[in-house]
N, C-alpha and C positions, 0 to 999 in steps of 0.2 A: 316404408322403411321405418323401423322404430327409432326412438331417440338415441339409445345406445349404439345401434347400428349406424345411424347417420353420423354420430360423433366419431366413431371409429373410421368411417369412410373419410370424413373431413381430415382427420389426423393422418390418414394415409396419403393424402394428396401431396404433390411436389410443392416445395416452398420457394419463394422468391423474396428478395429484399427490394423495397421501393423507396426511392429518394426523390426529392424535388428541390429545385433551386430557382433563384431569380437572377436574370441577366440585367444588371443596371449599367448605364453608361453615363458619362459626363458630356458636357456640351461639345467636346472635341471628339466624341465617339469612342473614347477609351472605356474599357470594361473594368468594373469594380471587382477586385479579387480580395479574398481574406486568407490569412495564413493560420492554419490550425496548429495547436500545440501538441496534438496527440498523434500526428503522422507527418511524414515528409510531404513537401509540395504545397501548393496553394489551391484554392477552390473558389467556386461561386458561393455567395451566401445561400444557405439551404441545409438540408439534412434529411434524416430518415422520416418517412411518413408514419405517423402513429395510427396505422390502419386498424389495429386491434381495438382502438378506441373510437373507430368510425371516421377518422380524419381522411379527407380526400387529398389528392396530390396538390391541388391549388391551396387548400387550407394549410397543408403542411409547409409549403413554400412560404406562405405569408407568415405563419407562426415562427418558423425557423429564422426568417429574415428579421422579424421583430426581436427575437431573442438574441440573435448574433450581432446585429449592427444597430439595433434600436430604432429601426424605421418600420413602422406599421402602415404600409401603403397597399392599396388595391393593385393587383397584378393584371397585366394585359394578357394577351392571347398566348396559347401554348405554342412555343417555337419548335421544340424538338422532343422526341421520345426515343430513348436509346436502350436497347437490350444488350446488357454486358454479361458475357459468359463468365461464370465464376471459376476461379482456381482456388481450391481450398475453402470455398464458401458457395452458398447458393447464387444463382444468377441475380443480377440487379436490373431493375427497370428504373431509368432516371428520366424525370420530367424537367424541362427547362421552360420557364415562363418569362415573358417580357416584363421587366421591372420598369422600363422606360428610361428617359433621360432625367437625371437628378438635377434639380435646381441648386444653386449655391447654398441656399438655406438648408436643404436636405443634406448636402454634403457636410455642412458644419454641424448638423445634428447627429452624425454617425457616432455611436458609442459602442465600443466592442464588448462582447461578453468575455470577460477576462478569464473565466474558467476554461474556455475552449480556444480562444483566439489570441494570437500574438500581435498581429498588425493587419493593416489593409492598405491597398493602393489601387490606383487606376493604371491599367496597362493597355498600350495600343495593340491593335490586332496583330501586327507583325511580331510582337513580343510574347504573345499568349502561350505558345507552345513551350517557351522556356520556363514558364511558371506552372503550367498545367500538364500533368503527366498523361501520357498515352491517350486513351479514348476520351478522357475528359477534355483535353485540348481540342480534339477533333469535334467533339459535341458542341463546344462553345463556338468554334468556327462555323459549323453548320447552322447554328442558331443565328449567328450574325449574317450569314448568307440569306437565310429566310427573311430577315429584316430588310436587307439591302434589295432583294429581289421582289419583295412583296408577295412571296410565295406562301403556300400552305405549310402546315407543320411538317418538319423533316422526320421521317421514320429512319432510325439508325440501328445498326447492329455493331457493337464495339466501336462506335464513333463514325462508322461509314454508312453513307446513304444506301438504302435498299428500295426496291420497288419502283 
């Protein structure tokens, strides 16, 4: 296949959006959430993977966490991968990594990216779905289940386990 043919082939392929986030907890097991200023609802620290620049999901989660909350920490294992069907947008594949339990010094070091975030808070498991809309809430609960069970990565579709 010639270079122009290959470029046309690549351009014809379906597109997906890819995002990655970190699941941080405090000593009480509450989950760190951030409140974006550009949409309703809360979310985990994270964002879009800059795959056109060669960024991997793990690198994207770490970069976004450093940018959004000022914590540049190594992330643990992959807890969940969620395929979310798009309505008015391409599908999204979302990766959730274990950010671990934050020490008191880490919590004191949190600094919000003011261009994108309004606030942050720790939320207990039973309050998460009140902050996290739809499949995002289900995704975070599945990731917490993986941690509690010591299970392997959760494969999800629209927040629900498959396979």
